[in-house]
N, C-alpha and C positions, 0 to 999 in steps of 0.2 A: 558443259556448255551445250553439248549436243541435245540433251534432254530438254533443256529450257527452250531452245529454239523450236524443237518439235512441238512442245506443249503450247508455245505461243502461236505457232502456225495453225494448230488444231483449234485453238481458242478463236483466232480470227476467222477461220472458215466457219466455225459454228455460229459466230455472231453474224457473219454475212448471210448465212443460210437462214437465220432467224428473221433478219430484216427482209430478205426476199420472200419468205413464206408469209410474213405479215402484210406485205404490200397489197396483194390482191384482195385480202380479206378487208382491209381498211377501205380500199377503193369501192368495193361492192357495198359496204355499209354506208358510205357517204353519198351514194348515187341517188338522184331524185326518183321518187316513186310515181310521179305524175307530172302534169304540166302546171300545177298550181292554180288551176281554174277557180277553185273555191276561194282561195286567198285573193286572187285578182278581182273576182266579183264582190268580195266583202269590202275591199279597199276602194272600189271604183268611185263611189260618191265623193270621197275625200280627194282622190287623185283628180277627178274632173273639176272639183272646186279649186284646187291649187292651180291647175292649168288655166282655168278661166280668170282667176285673179291675176296671174302673171301677164296673161294677154291684155287684160284691161289696163294694168299698170303700164306695160310697154306702149300700148296705143294711146295713152293719155296725152293731154296737152302739156305745154311747158310748165304748168303749175304743179304737175304730178311728179313727185319724187320717183326716179327710176324709169321715167318715160324716155323714149327715143327723142321726142321733141325737146325735152328739158336738156338732155345731154347735147343735142345739136345746138341749142342756144348757148350752152357753155363753151362749145367749140368755136361758135361765131364770136363770142365775147373775148376769148383768148386770142383769136386771130386779130380782132380790132385793137387789142391792147398790145399786140406785138410779142406775145409770149409764145414763141415758136415751140419750145419744148413741151410746155403745158398743152398747147394745141395738138401736138402729135400724140401725146399720151391720151388725151381725151378723144381724139379722133380714132385711135386704135380701140378704145373702149366702145366707141359708137359703132364701129364696124362689127365688133363682136355682138353687141346688143341687137343690131339689125339682123344679124344671122340667127338670133334666137327666135324671131318672129316666125319664119317658115317652119322651123323645127317644132315649135309649140302648136302651130296650126295643124301640122300633120298629126301630132299627138292627139290633139283634140278630135280630129276626124277618126283616128284609130280608136280612141276611147268611146266614141259614139257607136262604132260598130261592135265593140266589145260589150257595151251596155245592151245593145239589141240581142247579142248572143246570150248574155246572162239572163235576160228576161225570158228568152225562148227555152233555154236549157238549164234552168235553176236546179232540177233534180240531178242532171248529169254533172254539174259543177260541184256538187257535193261529194263525188266519189274521189 
């Protein structure tokens, strides 16, 4: 029995050592090699298009699906109908949707600054 326990202990220590030795090698191999400027500049037009489209939809009138105004109308309709649970649910969605507006406006401003940087630093972005 003594030999089996010793062999098992040596095996566990060897396995633990292998995991510890492989950890830093894997971490170094997966580390980013740059800031991804080339990819950001490449995807910029589509990203700007998506943000603009989302802002246009959110700022639309009550006839536009996904707009804040349309959801507000639904909240008002639920209130008039006396559907308290539906009104609360829709009102929570409305609060979230209204919170998207400042986030998307900030993102749009950031993307404008990134577009200026990409235009000035196109060769540097390729590195």
